[in-house]
N, C-alpha and C positions, 0 to 999 in steps of 0.2 A: 150382392144379394139379388137374386132374381125375383120377379114378382110371384112366381109359384112358391117361393120359400117364405113369403110374407104371410104370416098367420096373424089373425086378429087376436090381440091380447088385451085383457081387461086390466089396465094399469092401476085402476083403483083397488084391485085385489092383489096386486103384485108389488112387493116392496122394491123400490128403486134404490140404487146405490151409485155413487160416483165411480166411474171406471178408473183404473190405475193409469198412469201415463203410458205404460207399456201396452195396455189394452187399447187405449185411444190410438196410439201409433199403429198398432196392428189393424184396427178397424178402419182407420183412414187409408191404409194401403189397399184395402178392398173397396173403397168408396171413391171412384174416379171423380175428380174435379172438386171434391170437398177438401177443405183445409182447416187447420187449427187457427183460431182467432182468440186473442185475449189470453189471460192467465188467471190462475187461482179460481175464485168463485165466478169470475167473469169469463172463464174459458168457454169456448163454444166451437162448433163446427159450422162452416159457412161455405156457400157456393153461389156464384153469380150465374144466372140464366139469362141468355141474350135472345131477343126477339126482333122481328122485322118492324114492328110498330106498336103503338100504345094499346090497340085492341087485343093483340096477341098477348101482350104483357098482362093486361087486366084479366083476360080469360085464365091465364096461368095463376094469377093471384087468387082468383075465386076458387079454382080447383085446389090450390094449397089450403085455402080456408076450409074447404070441405074436409080434406084429409085431417087437418088440425082439429077440427071439431069432432070428427069421428074418433080420433085417437086421444082426445082430451090432452093434447100436447101442442102448444102454440108457439110457433117460431116468431122471431123478430123479422120483419120484412122491410126492406128498403126498396121502394118502388120508383122507377124512373120511366121515361118514355119508352125505351126499347130494352130494358133489362130489369131484373129483380134480384136482389141479394137476399138469400134465405139463410137465417142464422138460428141454429138450435143449441140450447143448453137446458139443463134441468135445475131450476132455481132451488127446489126443495132439497137437493143433495149437494148444492154448491159446486157444481161442475158438469161434466158430460156423463150421460148415462146410456145404457143400452137403448132406451126409448128414443134418444136423439138419433142414433144410427138407423133404427127401424123407420122412423118418420122420414129421415133423409132418403132412404131407399124407396119409400112410397112416393115422395116428391119426384125422385128420378123416374119412377115408373110412369108418371103422368106424361112424359115426353117420349116414351118408347113405343 
């Protein structure tokens, strides 16, 4: 998904649903570097982002926090010296939703 295709959506006004396994696989094929993690209600998409140092990692984490706040969809972050693992799932649907993939695309766009 290119950044020009990313439209702001008010998720509080849109009913979210868990994607089917087929939909998740199809969306993952179009999301380079993202992979499936966990299963059932703990299923998520995740990606590891690598950086040169702690300052770059923290700048990225702060940018992800801004995206998460704006989208009202907050990932789990595992922050290390030179990398950050970003993990999205939608707790209220018990799986992976369209908003997970939209937020993943926004996170990817931070580094383009």
